[in-house]
C-alpha positions as CSV (number, residue, x, y, z in Angstrom):
1,M,163.1,-61.3,-92.6
2,Q,159.3,-60.9,-92.4
3,G,159.1,-63.8,-90.0
4,F,161.6,-62.3,-87.6
5,R,159.7,-58.9,-87.7
6,K,156.4,-60.7,-87.0
7,A,157.9,-62.6,-84.0
8,R,159.5,-59.4,-82.7
9,D,156.3,-57.5,-82.9
10,A,154.4,-60.4,-81.2
11,R,156.9,-60.4,-78.3
12,R,156.4,-56.7,-77.9
13,T,152.6,-56.9,-77.7
14,E,152.7,-60.2,-75.7
15,L,153.6,-58.4,-72.4
16,A,151.0,-55.7,-72.9
17,E,148.3,-58.3,-73.6
18,D,149.3,-60.3,-70.5
19,Y,149.2,-57.2,-68.3
20,V,145.8,-55.9,-69.5
21,E,144.4,-59.4,-69.2
22,L,145.7,-59.7,-65.6
23,I,144.5,-56.2,-64.7
24,S,141.1,-57.0,-66.0
25,D,141.0,-60.3,-64.1
26,L,142.1,-58.6,-60.9
27,I,139.4,-55.9,-61.2
28,A,136.7,-58.6,-61.9
29,D,137.9,-60.8,-59.0
30,S,138.5,-58.2,-56.3
31,G,137.1,-54.9,-57.6
32,E,140.6,-53.4,-58.0
33,A,144.0,-53.8,-59.5
34,R,147.0,-52.5,-57.6
35,Q,150.6,-52.4,-58.7
36,I,151.7,-54.6,-55.8
37,D,149.1,-57.3,-56.7
38,I,150.3,-57.3,-60.3
39,A,153.9,-57.7,-59.2
40,R,153.1,-60.6,-57.0
41,R,151.0,-62.4,-59.6
42,L,153.7,-62.0,-62.3
43,G,156.6,-62.6,-59.9
44,V,158.4,-59.4,-60.9
45,A,159.6,-56.3,-59.0
46,Q,157.3,-53.3,-58.6
47,P,159.6,-51.0,-60.6
48,T,159.2,-53.4,-63.5
49,V,155.4,-53.2,-63.2
50,A,155.5,-49.4,-62.8
51,K,157.4,-49.2,-66.1
52,M,154.9,-51.3,-67.9
53,L,151.9,-49.5,-66.4
54,K,153.4,-46.2,-67.7
55,R,153.6,-47.7,-71.2
56,L,150.1,-49.1,-71.0
57,A,148.8,-45.7,-69.9
58,E,150.6,-44.0,-72.7
59,E,149.1,-46.4,-75.2
60,G,145.6,-45.6,-73.8
61,L,145.0,-49.1,-72.4
62,I,144.7,-48.2,-68.7
63,V,144.3,-45.3,-66.4
64,K,146.5,-45.0,-63.4
65,R,145.8,-42.4,-60.8
66,P,148.1,-41.7,-57.8
67,Y,146.9,-43.4,-54.6
68,R,144.2,-45.3,-56.5
69,G,144.0,-48.5,-58.3
70,I,144.3,-49.0,-62.0
71,S,141.3,-48.9,-64.3
72,M,140.9,-50.2,-67.8
73,T,140.0,-48.1,-70.8
74,E,137.6,-49.5,-73.5
75,A,140.6,-50.2,-75.7
76,G,142.3,-52.0,-72.8
77,E,139.2,-54.1,-72.2
78,R,138.9,-55.0,-75.9
79,L,142.6,-56.1,-75.9
80,A,142.1,-58.2,-72.8
81,A,139.0,-59.8,-74.3
82,E,140.7,-60.6,-77.6
83,S,143.6,-62.1,-75.8
84,R,141.3,-64.3,-73.7
85,R,139.4,-65.4,-76.9
86,R,142.7,-66.3,-78.6
87,H,143.8,-68.2,-75.6
88,R,140.6,-70.2,-75.3
89,L,140.6,-71.0,-79.0
90,V,144.2,-72.3,-79.0
91,E,143.7,-74.2,-75.8
92,A,140.5,-75.8,-77.2
93,C,142.4,-76.9,-80.3
94,L,145.2,-78.4,-78.3
95,R,142.7,-80.3,-76.2
96,K,140.9,-81.6,-79.3
97,L,144.3,-82.9,-80.5
98,G,144.7,-84.9,-77.3
99,V,146.9,-82.6,-75.3
100,S,146.3,-82.8,-71.5
101,A,144.3,-79.9,-69.9
102,E,147.3,-78.6,-67.9
103,T,149.7,-78.7,-70.8
104,A,147.2,-77.2,-73.2
105,R,146.6,-74.3,-70.8
106,L,150.3,-73.6,-70.4
107,D,151.2,-74.0,-74.0
108,A,148.2,-71.8,-75.1
109,E,149.6,-69.0,-72.9
110,G,152.6,-68.6,-75.3
111,I,151.0,-69.6,-78.6
112,E,148.1,-67.2,-78.3
113,H,150.3,-64.2,-78.9
114,H,151.9,-65.5,-82.0
115,V,149.1,-66.7,-84.2
116,S,147.8,-64.7,-87.2
117,G,144.2,-63.9,-87.9
118,E,144.3,-66.5,-90.7
119,T,145.5,-69.2,-88.4
120,L,142.9,-68.3,-85.8
121,A,140.2,-68.6,-88.4
122,A,141.5,-72.0,-89.4
123,L,141.5,-73.1,-85.8
124,E,137.9,-72.0,-85.4
125,R,136.9,-74.0,-88.5
126,F,138.8,-77.0,-87.2
127,L,136.8,-76.8,-83.9
128,D,133.5,-76.2,-85.7
129,E,134.0,-79.2,-88.0
130,G,134.8,-81.6,-85.2
């Protein structure tokens, strides 16, 4: 039962993490993040993005103002940074195990959202020992 609950919670936060990471990347790359750009990058409809942006704003991760781009809150930036860190760590471990760069990048995208703090610490030790 606990495993199912953990997986369900991870899936719920996975989307939020992907969105804040993408928004942060868009702002860093082009100076702004717009709903239409997010929809294009994710391959989803704008109403889908609008619904998620509303949720992220309610959770205090972003600020969305009418006729302006989206900005990140400190909490949103922290979440994006943590998601990037987990991704890099998982990807580096997969590479160390002999997984190709492309496969490691793609696989890490899913795995990063489902590993516990304990597992991340073990992965860090594994990388440090090698």
